[in-house]
C-alpha positions in Angstrom: 0.0 0.0 0.0 2.9 2.3 0.9 4.6 1.5 -2.4 1.5 2.4 -4.4 1.3 5.8 -2.7 4.9 6.5 -3.3 4.5 5.7 -7.0 1.7 8.1 -7.4 3.7 10.9 -5.7 6.7 10.2 -7.9 4.9 10.3 -11.2 2.1 12.8 -10.4 0.2 10.9 -13.1 -3.4 9.8 -13.1 -4.4 6.3 -12.1 -3.7 3.8 -14.8 -4.0 0.1 -15.5 -0.9 -2.0 -15.1 1.6 -1.7 -18.0 -0.2 1.3 -19.6 2.1 4.1 -20.8 1.4 7.5 -19.3 2.9 10.5 -21.0 2.9 14.1 -19.8 2.2 16.2 -22.9 1.4 19.8 -22.0 2.7 22.2 -19.3 0.2 23.7 -16.9 0.7 27.2 -18.2 0.2 26.1 -21.8 -3.1 24.4 -20.9 -4.3 27.4 -18.9 -3.5 29.9 -21.7 -5.0 27.6 -24.3 -8.4 27.5 -22.6 -8.3 31.2 -21.6 -7.9 32.1 -25.3 -11.4 30.8 -26.0 -13.3 33.6 -24.3 -10.6 36.2 -25.0 -10.7 35.5 -28.8 -14.5 35.4 -28.8 -14.6 38.9 -27.1 -12.0 40.2 -29.6 -14.0 39.0 -32.6 -17.4 40.1 -31.5 -16.2 43.6 -30.4 -14.0 43.9 -33.5 -16.9 43.3 -35.8 -18.8 46.0 -34.0 -15.9 48.4 -34.5 -15.8 47.3 -38.2 -19.5 48.2 -38.5 -18.7 51.8 -37.7 -15.9 52.1 -40.2 -15.7 49.2 -42.7 -12.3 48.3 -44.1 -13.9 47.2 -47.4 -16.6 49.3 -49.0 -17.9 50.0 -52.5 -19.8 52.9 -54.2 -23.2 53.3 -52.7 -25.8 51.1 -54.2 -28.3 53.2 -56.2 -31.3 51.3 -54.7 -30.3 50.5 -51.1 -27.6 53.1 -50.6 -25.4 50.4 -49.0 -21.6 50.6 -49.3 -20.7 47.7 -46.9 -20.4 44.1 -48.3 -21.5 42.7 -45.0 -24.8 44.6 -45.2 -25.2 43.4 -48.8 -24.6 39.8 -47.5 -27.3 40.4 -44.8 -29.8 41.4 -47.5 -28.9 38.4 -49.6 -29.2 35.9 -46.7 -32.6 37.2 -45.6 -33.8 37.1 -49.2 -32.7 33.6 -50.0 -32.6 31.6 -46.7 -35.9 30.0 -45.8 -37.4 31.4 -42.6 -35.6 34.8 -42.8 -37.8 36.5 -45.3 -39.6 38.4 -42.5 -36.4 39.5 -40.7 -36.9 43.0 -39.3 -33.6 44.5 -40.4 -31.9 42.5 -43.2 -28.9 44.8 -43.7 -27.8 44.3 -40.1 -28.3 40.5 -40.1 -24.5 39.7 -40.2 -23.7 42.2 -37.5 -26.5 41.0 -35.3 -25.1 37.5 -35.4 -21.4 38.1 -35.5 -20.8 41.1 -33.3 -22.1 42.9 -30.2 -24.6 44.5 -32.5 -24.7 47.7 -34.6 -24.5 51.0 -32.9 -22.3 49.7 -30.0 -19.0 51.4 -30.9 -18.2 52.8 -27.5 -18.8 49.6 -25.7 -17.1 47.6 -28.4 -13.9 49.7 -28.1 -13.7 49.3 -24.3 -14.3 45.5 -24.5 -11.9 45.1 -27.4 -9.0 46.7 -25.5 -9.8 44.8 -22.4 -9.6 41.6 -24.3 -6.5 42.8 -26.2 -4.6 43.4 -22.9 -5.7 40.0 -21.6 -4.7 38.4 -25.0 -1.2 39.9 -24.6 -0.8 38.8 -21.0 -2.1 35.4 -21.9 0.4 35.2 -24.7 3.2 35.8 -22.3 1.9 33.0 -20.0 1.8 30.7 -23.1 5.4 31.5 -24.0 6.5 31.0 -20.4 4.8 27.6 -20.4 6.5 26.6 -23.7 9.9 27.6 -22.2 9.5 26.0 -18.8 8.1 22.8 -20.3 10.4 22.6 -23.3 7.4 22.5 -25.7 8.8 25.3 -27.9 11.2 22.8 -29.5 8.2 20.8 -30.9 6.9 23.9 -32.7 10.0 24.8 -34.6 9.7 24.3 -38.4 11.8 21.6 -40.1 13.0 21.4 -43.6 10.8 18.4 -44.4 7.6 20.1 -43.1 6.2 21.3 -46.4 6.4 17.8 -48.0 5.2 16.0 -44.9 2.4 18.5 -44.2 1.0 17.9 -47.8 1.1 14.1 -47.1 -0.9 14.7 -43.8 -3.3 17.0 -45.6 -4.0 14.3 -48.2 -4.6 11.8 -45.4 -7.2 14.0 -43.7 -8.9 14.6 -47.1 -9.0 10.9 -47.7 -10.4 9.8 -44.3 -14.1 10.4 -45.1 -13.9 8.6 -48.5 -12.0 5.7 -46.8 -14.8 5.4 -44.2 -17.5 5.3 -46.9 -15.6 2.7 -48.9 -14.7 0.8 -45.7 -11.1 0.8 -46.7 -8.0 1.0 -44.4 -6.5 4.4 -44.7 -3.1 4.6 -42.9 -1.8 8.0 -41.7 1.7 9.0 -42.6 4.3 8.0 -40.0 6.0 10.7 -37.9 8.4 10.5 -35.0 7.7 13.9 -33.3 5.2 15.2 -30.8 3.2 16.9 -33.6 2.9 15.9 -37.2 4.1 18.4 -39.8 0.6 19.8 -40.5 0.0 20.3 -36.8 3.4 21.9 -36.3 2.9 24.3 -39.2 -0.6 25.3 -38.0 0.5 25.8 -34.4 3.6 27.8 -35.4 1.5 29.9 -37.8 -1.1 30.7 -35.3 1.6 31.9 -32.8 3.0 34.2 -35.5 -0.6 35.4 -36.3 -1.1 36.2 -32.6 2.1 38.4 -32.6 1.1 40.1 -35.8 -2.4 40.8 -34.5 -0.9 42.5 -31.5 1.5 44.6 -33.6 -1.2 45.7 -36.1 -3.5 46.5 -33.2 -1.0 48.9 -31.7 -0.3 50.3 -35.2 -4.0 51.1 -35.5 -4.4 52.4 -32.0 -1.3 54.7 -31.9 -0.6 55.6 -35.6 1.2 58.8 -34.7 3.2 57.7 -31.6 4.1 54.4 -33.3 4.4 55.8 -36.8 7.3 53.5 -37.5 5.2 50.5 -36.7 2.3 51.7 -38.8 4.8 52.3 -41.7 6.0 48.7 -41.5 2.5 47.5 -42.2 2.0 49.9 -45.1 0.2 52.7 -43.3 -2.9 53.1 -41.2 -5.3 51.7 -43.9 -3.1 48.7 -44.7 -2.6 47.9 -41.0 -6.4 47.7 -40.6 -6.6 45.3 -43.5 -3.9 43.2 -41.9 -5.8 43.2 -38.6 -9.0 42.3 -40.3 -7.6 39.2 -42.2 -5.7 38.0 -39.1 -9.1 37.8 -37.4 -10.4 35.5 -40.1 -7.2 33.5 -39.9 -8.0 32.7 -36.3 -11.6 31.8 -37.2 -10.5 29.5 -40.1 -7.9 27.9 -37.7 -10.4 27.2 -34.9 -13.0 25.3 -37.0 -10.8 22.5 -38.4 -8.8 22.5 -35.1 -11.9 21.6 -33.1 -13.1 19.1 -35.7 -9.8 17.2 -35.8 -9.5 17.1 -32.1 -12.9 15.6 -31.8 -12.1 13.1 -34.5 -8.8 12.1 -32.9 -10.6 11.1 -29.7 -11.0 11.8 -26.0 -7.4 11.2 -25.1 -6.2 14.3 -27.1 -8.8 16.5 -25.5 -8.0 15.1 -22.0 -4.3 15.8 -22.5 -5.0 19.5 -22.9 -7.2 19.4 -19.7 -5.1 17.2 -17.4 -1.7 17.4 -19.2 -1.4 13.7 -19.4 -2.0 11.1 -22.2 -2.5 7.4 -21.8 -2.1 6.7 -25.5 0.8 4.4 -26.4 2.6 6.3 -29.0 5.9 4.8 -30.1 6.9 8.0 -31.9 7.0 9.7 -28.5 8.8 7.0 -26.6 11.4 5.8 -29.1 13.7 8.7 -28.4 14.0 9.6 -32.1 12.9 13.2 -31.5 15.4 14.9 -29.3 13.5 18.2 -29.6 10.3 16.7 -28.1 9.8 17.5 -24.4 8.3 14.1 -23.9 11.6 12.2 -23.9 11.6 8.5 -23.7 11.2 5.8 -21.0 15.0 5.6 -20.5 15.2 9.4 -20.5 11.9 10.9 -19.3 12.9 14.5 -20.1 11.0 17.5 -18.8 7.6 16.1 -19.5 8.2 12.6 -18.3 7.1 9.2 -19.6 6.2 6.4 -17.1 5.0 2.8 -17.5 3.0 1.8 -14.5 3.8 -1.8 -13.4 1.7 -4.0 -11.2 2.1 -3.0 -7.6 2.6 -5.9 -5.2 0.0 -6.2 -2.5 0.8 -6.6 1.2 -0.2 -10.2 1.1 2.2 -11.0 -1.8 5.2 -9.1 -0.4 
């Protein structure tokens, strides 16, 4: 009984069946910053769209019939005219803003909320970087020379999965010996760069005179707004497939981002072939540790 207690203290891992490999995957600070990004990004997007309503980045000459110059208002009219059940919508031009922002006419509130979330986003980013450094996870995000070719192989695999399911054929994924496959690594590295760029473009928009050199780097105030706008859509387009692929991959992947531990037996993470991975191997646990729980002798058998 005493031996069992000591084993749990040594590994700090969840309970596991005998002989099951337990791998620590994500540092606590990485996990906290990951989940805090959900409400922060939601607040940034909703408030950002309300700011956009007041001064659209993209506009065209006023429509001679409706007077509209905003493509989002044009989209709202089209949706209400063609989607069943929306023909009686009270304000078609504002349909997009009513569903993707705090609402039209909320500029003052939106600006306050946007900067509150922006400061939280920057602070959370520092927490994320600290977690990567302390846990050694930053090594797993660094691009490699073979990433472009291997990312394409992984992309083809994901595209082929639904067809393989329908045809009831075996569809084997490409082999990789790192913590993340090349497509994951490219996506996670890109979203980190996008986070930095969104902060820089935000300051270039907020202080175009005081930080005129930063605004100049992005091509001026107007171009900085365009950069900022498309970076928002980059985050949106990243989140959708990210959530879908995590759900498809199974409960263990989601649990590892909650508890930090994985019980999946992954030879790629225990073979020791990836010295940059913080997961190490059984012989060399590394910062994140790998443990195989063995049967614990009972008092009667000792």
